[in-house]
All heavy atoms as TSV, in Angstrom:
chain	resi	resn	atom	element	x	y	z
A	1	MET	N	N	7.792	6.241	45.044
A	1	MET	CA	C	6.740	7.238	44.778
A	1	MET	C	C	5.447	6.527	44.397
A	1	MET	O	O	4.369	6.950	44.760
A	1	MET	CB	C	7.181	8.189	43.682
A	1	MET	CG	C	8.215	9.183	44.069
A	1	MET	SD	S	8.505	10.406	42.829
A	1	MET	CE	C	9.693	9.545	41.795
A	2	GLU	N	N	5.578	5.441	43.609
A	2	GLU	CA	C	4.401	4.742	43.182
A	2	GLU	C	C	3.607	4.182	44.373
A	2	GLU	O	O	2.367	4.249	44.402
A	2	GLU	CB	C	4.771	3.596	42.247
A	2	GLU	CG	C	5.221	4.063	40.885
A	2	GLU	CD	C	5.519	2.912	39.965
A	2	GLU	OE1	O	4.937	1.846	40.134
A	2	GLU	OE2	O	6.324	3.112	39.064
A	3	GLU	N	N	4.326	3.681	45.383
A	3	GLU	CA	C	3.650	3.115	46.598
A	3	GLU	C	C	2.880	4.220	47.307
A	3	GLU	O	O	1.749	4.020	47.732
A	3	GLU	CB	C	4.688	2.527	47.537
A	3	GLU	CG	C	4.088	1.935	48.779
A	3	GLU	CD	C	5.144	1.371	49.684
A	3	GLU	OE1	O	6.279	1.039	49.226
A	3	GLU	OE2	O	4.841	1.288	50.904
A	4	GLU	N	N	3.485	5.407	47.442
A	4	GLU	CA	C	2.826	6.529	48.099
A	4	GLU	C	C	1.574	6.979	47.296
A	4	GLU	O	O	0.482	7.181	47.885
A	4	GLU	CB	C	3.766	7.723	48.211
A	4	GLU	CG	C	3.197	8.921	48.867
A	4	GLU	CD	C	2.955	8.804	50.334
A	4	GLU	OE1	O	3.424	7.822	50.929
A	4	GLU	OE2	O	2.225	9.712	50.882
A	5	LEU	N	N	1.651	7.031	45.975
A	5	LEU	CA	C	0.500	7.362	45.150
A	5	LEU	C	C	-0.614	6.345	45.310
A	5	LEU	O	O	-1.788	6.693	45.393
A	5	LEU	CB	C	0.920	7.535	43.672
A	5	LEU	CG	C	1.698	8.795	43.348
A	5	LEU	CD1	C	2.186	8.791	41.926
A	5	LEU	CD2	C	0.826	10.018	43.625
A	6	HIS	N	N	-0.261	5.056	45.331
A	6	HIS	CA	C	-1.266	4.002	45.470
A	6	HIS	C	C	-1.943	4.118	46.843
A	6	HIS	O	O	-3.154	3.967	46.957
A	6	HIS	CB	C	-0.641	2.661	45.321
A	6	HIS	CG	C	-0.238	2.303	43.920
A	6	HIS	ND1	N	-1.120	2.419	42.850
A	6	HIS	CD2	C	0.920	1.927	43.397
A	6	HIS	CE1	C	-0.528	2.083	41.727
A	6	HIS	NE2	N	0.746	1.802	42.040
A	7	GLN	N	N	-1.179	4.483	47.904
A	7	GLN	CA	C	-1.791	4.619	49.204
A	7	GLN	C	C	-2.727	5.838	49.238
A	7	GLN	O	O	-3.825	5.760	49.850
A	7	GLN	CB	C	-0.708	4.810	50.262
A	7	GLN	CG	C	0.041	3.557	50.593
A	7	GLN	CD	C	1.142	3.788	51.611
A	7	GLN	OE1	O	1.330	4.884	52.095
A	7	GLN	NE2	N	1.803	2.727	51.995
A	8	LEU	N	N	-2.397	6.928	48.588
A	8	LEU	CA	C	-3.276	8.082	48.506
A	8	LEU	C	C	-4.566	7.742	47.790
A	8	LEU	O	O	-5.637	8.122	48.205
A	8	LEU	CB	C	-2.548	9.241	47.861
A	8	LEU	CG	C	-1.384	9.864	48.616
A	8	LEU	CD1	C	-0.658	10.855	47.732
A	8	LEU	CD2	C	-1.800	10.445	49.889
A	9	GLU	N	N	-4.443	7.010	46.693
A	9	GLU	CA	C	-5.649	6.575	45.945
A	9	GLU	C	C	-6.497	5.609	46.771
A	9	GLU	O	O	-7.736	5.729	46.864
A	9	GLU	CB	C	-5.263	5.951	44.633
A	9	GLU	CG	C	-4.666	6.913	43.625
A	9	GLU	CD	C	-4.143	6.215	42.405
A	9	GLU	OE1	O	-4.155	4.981	42.323
A	9	GLU	OE2	O	-3.717	6.946	41.459
A	10	ARG	N	N	-5.806	4.674	47.396
A	10	ARG	CA	C	-6.528	3.637	48.182
A	10	ARG	C	C	-7.312	4.263	49.386
A	10	ARG	O	O	-8.368	3.861	49.720
A	10	ARG	CB	C	-5.496	2.625	48.688
A	10	ARG	CG	C	-6.082	1.323	49.134
A	10	ARG	CD	C	-5.022	0.263	49.409
A	10	ARG	NE	N	-3.809	0.763	49.940
A	10	ARG	CZ	C	-2.574	0.539	49.403
A	10	ARG	NH1	N	-2.447	-0.162	48.306
A	10	ARG	NH2	N	-1.505	1.037	49.936
A	11	ASN	N	N	-6.699	5.277	49.994
A	11	ASN	CA	C	-7.294	5.949	51.160
A	11	ASN	C	C	-8.257	7.028	50.769
A	11	ASN	O	O	-8.849	7.684	51.651
A	11	ASN	CB	C	-6.240	6.516	52.103
A	11	ASN	CG	C	-5.413	5.428	52.751
A	11	ASN	OD1	O	-5.902	4.323	52.952
A	11	ASN	ND2	N	-4.185	5.725	53.055
A	12	ASP	N	N	-8.468	7.259	49.475
A	12	ASP	CA	C	-9.362	8.269	48.975
A	12	ASP	C	C	-9.080	9.657	49.583
A	12	ASP	O	O	-9.967	10.323	50.118
A	12	ASP	CB	C	-10.833	7.855	49.212
A	12	ASP	CG	C	-11.775	8.614	48.362
A	12	ASP	OD1	O	-11.453	9.096	47.279
A	12	ASP	OD2	O	-12.943	8.744	48.762
A	13	VAL	N	N	-7.818	10.067	49.466
A	13	VAL	CA	C	-7.345	11.267	50.128
A	13	VAL	C	C	-7.705	12.504	49.369
A	13	VAL	O	O	-8.017	13.556	49.953
A	13	VAL	CB	C	-5.771	11.214	50.283
A	13	VAL	CG1	C	-5.240	12.505	50.805
A	13	VAL	CG2	C	-5.445	10.084	51.256
A	14	TRP	N	N	-7.747	12.476	48.050
A	14	TRP	CA	C	-8.033	13.655	47.293
A	14	TRP	C	C	-9.000	13.371	46.114
A	14	TRP	O	O	-9.201	12.241	45.767
A	14	TRP	CB	C	-6.799	14.322	46.780
A	14	TRP	CG	C	-6.059	13.544	45.704
A	14	TRP	CD1	C	-6.579	12.865	44.644
A	14	TRP	CD2	C	-4.642	13.359	45.608
A	14	TRP	NE1	N	-5.598	12.295	43.917
A	14	TRP	CE2	C	-4.411	12.583	44.479
A	14	TRP	CE3	C	-3.561	13.809	46.347
A	14	TRP	CZ2	C	-3.142	12.244	44.085
A	14	TRP	CZ3	C	-2.345	13.463	45.916
A	14	TRP	CH2	C	-2.131	12.678	44.823
A	15	THR	N	N	-9.549	14.437	45.614
A	15	THR	CA	C	-10.386	14.363	44.450
A	15	THR	C	C	-9.855	15.346	43.391
A	15	THR	O	O	-9.661	16.490	43.731
A	15	THR	CB	C	-11.832	14.701	44.755
A	15	THR	OG1	O	-12.304	13.832	45.786
A	15	THR	CG2	C	-12.694	14.526	43.525
A	16	LEU	N	N	-9.539	14.891	42.215
A	16	LEU	CA	C	-8.996	15.727	41.202
A	16	LEU	C	C	-10.191	16.482	40.554
A	16	LEU	O	O	-11.162	15.895	40.098
A	16	LEU	CB	C	-8.277	14.897	40.166
A	16	LEU	CG	C	-7.306	15.569	39.214
A	16	LEU	CD1	C	-6.268	16.330	39.980
A	16	LEU	CD2	C	-6.710	14.594	38.282
A	17	VAL	N	N	-10.085	17.813	40.481
A	17	VAL	CA	C	-11.167	18.620	39.921
A	17	VAL	C	C	-10.545	19.557	38.868
A	17	VAL	O	O	-9.370	19.870	38.903
A	17	VAL	CB	C	-11.850	19.476	40.994
A	17	VAL	CG1	C	-12.570	18.557	42.022
A	17	VAL	CG2	C	-10.884	20.365	41.729
A	18	PRO	N	N	-11.362	20.038	37.936
A	18	PRO	CA	C	-10.851	20.970	36.947
A	18	PRO	C	C	-10.484	22.331	37.580
A	18	PRO	O	O	-11.108	22.769	38.558
A	18	PRO	CB	C	-11.994	21.130	35.957
A	18	PRO	CG	C	-13.194	20.539	36.609
A	18	PRO	CD	C	-12.762	19.672	37.672
A	19	LYS	N	N	-9.471	22.979	37.014
A	19	LYS	CA	C	-9.021	24.261	37.549
A	19	LYS	C	C	-9.941	25.391	37.097
A	19	LYS	O	O	-10.331	25.450	35.924
A	19	LYS	CB	C	-7.588	24.532	36.990
A	19	LYS	CG	C	-6.994	25.805	37.447
A	19	LYS	CD	C	-5.647	26.004	36.857
A	19	LYS	CE	C	-5.032	27.307	37.242
A	19	LYS	NZ	N	-5.706	28.461	36.697
A	20	LEU	N	N	-10.318	26.214	38.027
A	20	LEU	CA	C	-11.142	27.399	37.723
A	20	LEU	C	C	-10.237	28.538	37.213
A	20	LEU	O	O	-9.018	28.607	37.585
A	20	LEU	CB	C	-11.903	27.831	38.929
A	20	LEU	CG	C	-12.899	26.815	39.493
A	20	LEU	CD1	C	-13.543	27.347	40.776
A	20	LEU	CD2	C	-13.955	26.443	38.485
A	21	GLU	N	N	-10.788	29.421	36.439
A	21	GLU	CA	C	-9.981	30.498	35.835
A	21	GLU	C	C	-9.343	31.412	36.836
A	21	GLU	O	O	-8.220	31.860	36.659
A	21	GLU	CB	C	-10.826	31.328	34.837
A	21	GLU	CG	C	-11.252	30.579	33.619
A	21	GLU	CD	C	-12.097	31.398	32.664
A	21	GLU	OE1	O	-11.995	32.637	32.760
A	21	GLU	OE2	O	-12.870	30.833	31.941
A	22	HIS	N	N	-10.056	31.758	37.890
A	22	HIS	CA	C	-9.531	32.746	38.844
A	22	HIS	C	C	-8.752	32.155	40.011
A	22	HIS	O	O	-8.430	32.866	40.950
A	22	HIS	CB	C	-10.773	33.557	39.393
A	22	HIS	CG	C	-11.748	32.681	40.151
A	22	HIS	ND1	N	-12.694	31.943	39.515
A	22	HIS	CD2	C	-11.890	32.481	41.464
A	22	HIS	CE1	C	-13.410	31.290	40.405
A	22	HIS	NE2	N	-12.925	31.629	41.599
A	23	GLN	N	N	-8.424	30.887	39.967
A	23	GLN	CA	C	-7.667	30.256	41.040
A	23	GLN	C	C	-6.320	29.768	40.476
A	23	GLN	O	O	-6.185	29.420	39.342
A	23	GLN	CB	C	-8.434	29.071	41.606
A	23	GLN	CG	C	-9.644	29.422	42.371
A	23	GLN	CD	C	-10.377	28.237	42.945
A	23	GLN	OE1	O	-10.257	27.142	42.421
A	23	GLN	NE2	N	-11.093	28.483	44.061
A	24	SER	N	N	-5.334	29.743	41.368
A	24	SER	CA	C	-4.015	29.224	40.958
A	24	SER	C	C	-3.863	27.794	41.442
A	24	SER	O	O	-4.581	27.343	42.380
A	24	SER	CB	C	-2.893	30.118	41.577
A	24	SER	OG	O	-3.005	30.085	42.983
A	25	ASN	N	N	-2.908	27.062	40.848
A	25	ASN	CA	C	-2.667	25.672	41.219
A	25	ASN	C	C	-1.924	25.657	42.547
A	25	ASN	O	O	-1.162	26.598	42.872
A	25	ASN	CB	C	-1.840	24.978	40.150
A	25	ASN	CG	C	-2.616	24.769	38.906
A	25	ASN	OD1	O	-3.824	24.697	38.899
A	25	ASN	ND2	N	-1.898	24.687	37.810
A	26	ILE	N	N	-2.064	24.552	43.280
A	26	ILE	CA	C	-1.284	24.310	44.501
A	26	ILE	C	C	-0.075	23.515	44.084
A	26	ILE	O	O	-0.168	22.496	43.442
A	26	ILE	CB	C	-2.105	23.528	45.538
A	26	ILE	CG1	C	-3.339	24.294	45.970
A	26	ILE	CG2	C	-1.268	23.152	46.715
A	26	ILE	CD1	C	-4.259	23.535	46.862
A	27	GLY	N	N	1.085	24.042	44.442
A	27	GLY	CA	C	2.347	23.349	44.132
A	27	GLY	C	C	2.559	22.143	45.014
A	27	GLY	O	O	2.167	22.144	46.172
A	28	THR	N	N	3.190	21.127	44.489
A	28	THR	CA	C	3.542	19.923	45.257
A	28	THR	C	C	4.969	19.580	45.023
A	28	THR	O	O	5.583	20.014	43.995
A	28	THR	CB	C	2.629	18.688	44.854
A	28	THR	OG1	O	2.890	18.427	43.498
A	28	THR	CG2	C	1.182	18.976	45.117
A	29	LYS	N	N	5.571	18.817	45.911
A	29	LYS	CA	C	6.891	18.305	45.725
A	29	LYS	C	C	7.031	17.026	46.518
A	29	LYS	O	O	6.298	16.675	47.443
A	29	LYS	CB	C	7.960	19.332	46.178
A	29	LYS	CG	C	8.024	19.548	47.690
A	29	LYS	CD	C	9.153	20.525	48.012
A	29	LYS	CE	C	9.241	20.705	49.526
A	29	LYS	NZ	N	10.316	21.537	49.865
A	30	TRP	N	N	8.021	16.156	46.057
A	30	TRP	CA	C	8.301	14.941	46.689
A	30	TRP	C	C	9.376	15.130	47.755
A	30	TRP	O	O	10.416	15.782	47.460
A	30	TRP	CB	C	8.726	13.871	45.681
A	30	TRP	CG	C	7.663	13.387	44.831
A	30	TRP	CD1	C	7.427	13.776	43.534
A	30	TRP	CD2	C	6.661	12.418	45.156
A	30	TRP	NE1	N	6.303	13.084	43.096
A	30	TRP	CE2	C	5.818	12.296	44.070
A	30	TRP	CE3	C	6.381	11.699	46.303
A	30	TRP	CZ2	C	4.735	11.425	44.034
A	30	TRP	CZ3	C	5.301	10.847	46.326
A	30	TRP	CH2	C	4.512	10.714	45.176
A	31	VAL	N	N	9.236	14.564	48.905
A	31	VAL	CA	C	10.241	14.629	49.981
A	31	VAL	C	C	10.732	13.159	50.247
A	31	VAL	O	O	9.911	12.295	50.484
A	31	VAL	CB	C	9.668	15.227	51.277
A	31	VAL	CG1	C	10.676	15.166	52.409
A	31	VAL	CG2	C	9.188	16.634	51.050
A	32	PHE	N	N	12.018	12.958	50.132
A	32	PHE	CA	C	12.609	11.660	50.293
A	32	PHE	C	C	13.386	11.588	51.579
A	32	PHE	O	O	14.117	12.537	51.940
A	32	PHE	CB	C	13.572	11.345	49.125
A	32	PHE	CG	C	12.888	11.360	47.778
A	32	PHE	CD1	C	12.933	12.493	46.989
A	32	PHE	CD2	C	12.204	10.263	47.314
A	32	PHE	CE1	C	12.309	12.510	45.791
A	32	PHE	CE2	C	11.599	10.268	46.087
A	32	PHE	CZ	C	11.630	11.422	45.318
A	33	LYS	N	N	13.327	10.493	52.308
A	33	LYS	CA	C	14.048	10.259	53.531
A	33	LYS	C	C	14.434	8.813	53.627
A	33	LYS	O	O	13.640	7.899	53.336
A	33	LYS	CB	C	13.209	10.636	54.734
A	33	LYS	CG	C	13.914	10.582	56.048
A	33	LYS	CD	C	13.038	11.087	57.205
A	33	LYS	CE	C	13.819	10.986	58.470
A	33	LYS	NZ	N	12.988	11.472	59.607
A	34	ASN	N	N	15.649	8.556	54.051
A	34	ASN	CA	C	16.143	7.195	54.277
A	34	ASN	C	C	16.048	6.867	55.736
A	34	ASN	O	O	16.502	7.612	56.570
A	34	ASN	CB	C	17.603	7.067	53.800
A	34	ASN	CG	C	17.742	7.182	52.323
A	34	ASN	OD1	O	16.830	6.819	51.575
A	34	ASN	ND2	N	18.848	7.715	51.909
A	35	LYS	N	N	15.375	5.772	56.088
A	35	LYS	CA	C	15.409	5.255	57.466
A	35	LYS	C	C	16.652	4.393	57.606
A	35	LYS	O	O	16.873	3.521	56.805
A	35	LYS	CB	C	14.121	4.443	57.751
A	35	LYS	CG	C	12.884	5.303	57.851
A	35	LYS	CD	C	11.779	4.493	58.425
A	35	LYS	CE	C	11.903	4.479	59.941
A	35	LYS	NZ	N	10.767	3.980	60.660
A	36	LEU	N	N	17.391	4.703	58.677
A	36	LEU	CA	C	18.668	4.027	58.862
A	36	LEU	C	C	18.519	3.019	60.028
A	36	LEU	O	O	17.831	3.233	60.978
A	36	LEU	CB	C	19.747	5.034	59.200
A	36	LEU	CG	C	20.009	6.091	58.094
A	36	LEU	CD1	C	21.057	7.032	58.626
A	36	LEU	CD2	C	20.394	5.453	56.812
A	37	HIS	N	N	19.296	1.945	59.931
A	37	HIS	CA	C	19.420	0.959	60.959
A	37	HIS	C	C	20.357	1.476	61.997
A	37	HIS	O	O	21.053	2.495	61.801
A	37	HIS	CB	C	19.949	-0.371	60.377
A	37	HIS	CG	C	19.745	-1.580	61.216
A	37	HIS	ND1	N	20.630	-1.910	62.223
A	37	HIS	CD2	C	18.811	-2.541	61.197
A	37	HIS	CE1	C	20.240	-2.998	62.767
A	37	HIS	NE2	N	19.081	-3.405	62.196
A	38	GLU	N	N	20.459	0.854	63.145
A	38	GLU	CA	C	21.347	1.297	64.215
A	38	GLU	C	C	22.814	1.428	63.760
A	38	GLU	O	O	23.555	2.247	64.200
A	38	GLU	CB	C	21.267	0.334	65.415
A	38	GLU	CG	C	19.910	0.407	66.056
A	38	GLU	CD	C	19.796	-0.707	67.105
A	38	GLU	OE1	O	20.701	-1.528	67.269
A	38	GLU	OE2	O	18.733	-0.748	67.770
A	39	GLN	N	N	23.222	0.538	62.808
A	39	GLN	CA	C	24.583	0.594	62.314
A	39	GLN	C	C	24.759	1.594	61.207
A	39	GLN	O	O	25.848	1.725	60.666
A	39	GLN	CB	C	25.023	-0.773	61.798
A	39	GLN	CG	C	25.225	-1.814	62.869
A	39	GLN	CD	C	23.955	-2.463	63.352
A	39	GLN	OE1	O	22.910	-2.422	62.688
A	39	GLN	NE2	N	23.982	-3.035	64.547
A	40	GLY	N	N	23.710	2.310	60.833
A	40	GLY	CA	C	23.807	3.338	59.801
A	40	GLY	C	C	23.500	2.835	58.376
A	40	GLY	O	O	23.618	3.602	57.414
A	41	LYS	N	N	23.043	1.598	58.197
A	41	LYS	CA	C	22.677	1.081	56.943
A	41	LYS	C	C	21.232	1.461	56.631
A	41	LYS	O	O	20.370	1.552	57.487
A	41	LYS	CB	C	22.830	-0.427	56.888
A	41	LYS	CG	C	24.232	-0.881	57.001
A	41	LYS	CD	C	24.330	-2.421	56.884
A	41	LYS	CE	C	25.724	-2.852	57.025
A	41	LYS	NZ	N	25.846	-4.333	56.944
A	42	VAL	N	N	20.949	1.697	55.322
A	42	VAL	CA	C	19.633	2.099	54.885
A	42	VAL	C	C	18.677	0.892	55.035
A	42	VAL	O	O	18.920	-0.199	54.518
A	42	VAL	CB	C	19.597	2.587	53.445
A	42	VAL	CG1	C	18.199	2.888	52.965
A	42	VAL	CG2	C	20.475	3.821	53.350
A	43	VAL	N	N	17.597	1.099	55.802
A	43	VAL	CA	C	16.594	-0.022	56.011
A	43	VAL	C	C	15.450	0.188	55.053
A	43	VAL	O	O	14.911	-0.781	54.475
A	43	VAL	CB	C	16.075	0.027	57.448
A	43	VAL	CG1	C	14.996	-0.984	57.671
A	43	VAL	CG2	C	17.198	-0.202	58.425
A	44	ARG	N	N	15.025	1.464	54.854
A	44	ARG	CA	C	13.874	1.720	54.005
A	44	ARG	C	C	13.958	3.150	53.454
A	44	ARG	O	O	14.425	4.053	54.170
A	44	ARG	CB	C	12.600	1.577	54.860
A	44	ARG	CG	C	11.327	1.806	54.083
A	44	ARG	CD	C	10.136	1.475	54.890
A	44	ARG	NE	N	8.962	1.663	54.030
A	44	ARG	CZ	C	7.759	1.979	54.490
A	44	ARG	NH1	N	7.556	2.142	55.761
A	44	ARG	NH2	N	6.776	2.184	53.690
A	45	ASN	N	N	13.534	3.311	52.237
A	45	ASN	CA	C	13.423	4.612	51.659
A	45	ASN	C	C	11.991	5.116	51.770
A	45	ASN	O	O	11.062	4.417	51.346
A	45	ASN	CB	C	13.810	4.593	50.177
A	45	ASN	CG	C	15.245	4.202	49.957
A	45	ASN	OD1	O	16.122	4.597	50.701
A	45	ASN	ND2	N	15.474	3.342	48.976
A	46	LYS	N	N	11.808	6.243	52.405
A	46	LYS	CA	C	10.449	6.795	52.595
A	46	LYS	C	C	10.236	7.968	51.656
A	46	LYS	O	O	11.124	8.761	51.417
A	46	LYS	CB	C	10.246	7.225	54.030
A	46	LYS	CG	C	10.349	6.117	55.042
A	46	LYS	CD	C	10.009	6.616	56.399
A	46	LYS	CE	C	8.495	6.611	56.554
A	46	LYS	NZ	N	8.047	6.942	57.880
A	47	THR	N	N	9.023	8.046	51.134
A	47	THR	CA	C	8.673	9.082	50.179
A	47	THR	C	C	7.356	9.718	50.650
A	47	THR	O	O	6.463	9.039	51.090
A	47	THR	CB	C	8.472	8.486	48.760
A	47	THR	OG1	O	9.624	7.790	48.428
A	47	THR	CG2	C	8.226	9.592	47.741
A	48	ARG	N	N	7.278	11.058	50.530
A	48	ARG	CA	C	6.059	11.720	50.907
A	48	ARG	C	C	5.772	12.837	49.914
A	48	ARG	O	O	6.671	13.562	49.471
A	48	ARG	CB	C	6.215	12.352	52.302
A	48	ARG	CG	C	4.975	13.003	52.803
A	48	ARG	CD	C	5.105	13.399	54.235
A	48	ARG	NE	N	5.213	12.119	55.002
A	48	ARG	CZ	C	5.713	12.070	56.226
A	48	ARG	NH1	N	6.171	13.131	56.806
A	48	ARG	NH2	N	5.719	10.926	56.869
A	49	LEU	N	N	4.541	12.978	49.493
A	49	LEU	CA	C	4.125	14.081	48.563
A	49	LEU	C	C	3.527	15.148	49.450
A	49	LEU	O	O	2.597	14.933	50.200
A	49	LEU	CB	C	3.064	13.542	47.615
A	49	LEU	CG	C	2.553	14.577	46.617
A	49	LEU	CD1	C	3.694	15.025	45.690
A	49	LEU	CD2	C	1.449	13.954	45.752
A	50	VAL	N	N	4.110	16.356	49.382
A	50	VAL	CA	C	3.656	17.494	50.221
A	50	VAL	C	C	3.247	18.659	49.328
A	50	VAL	O	O	3.737	18.788	48.216
A	50	VAL	CB	C	4.741	17.913	51.243
A	50	VAL	CG1	C	4.995	16.828	52.236
A	50	VAL	CG2	C	5.993	18.311	50.550
A	51	THR	N	N	2.397	19.505	49.888
A	51	THR	CA	C	1.992	20.718	49.170
A	51	THR	C	C	2.618	21.939	49.772
A	51	THR	O	O	3.036	21.946	50.891
A	51	THR	CB	C	0.461	20.930	49.134
A	51	THR	OG1	O	0.023	20.997	50.541
A	51	THR	CG2	C	-0.243	19.794	48.477
């Protein structure tokens, strides 16, 4: 997760702004996926933050 957050910061993907009274927050969640090798062994764990 830390790597994904660093990439988002490095690419200047978002800007954090204060919440206005008449607006609701956007929900986020982490999505995890394992990339598998041809033999079925885990090669890499991928993480993505989605809204």
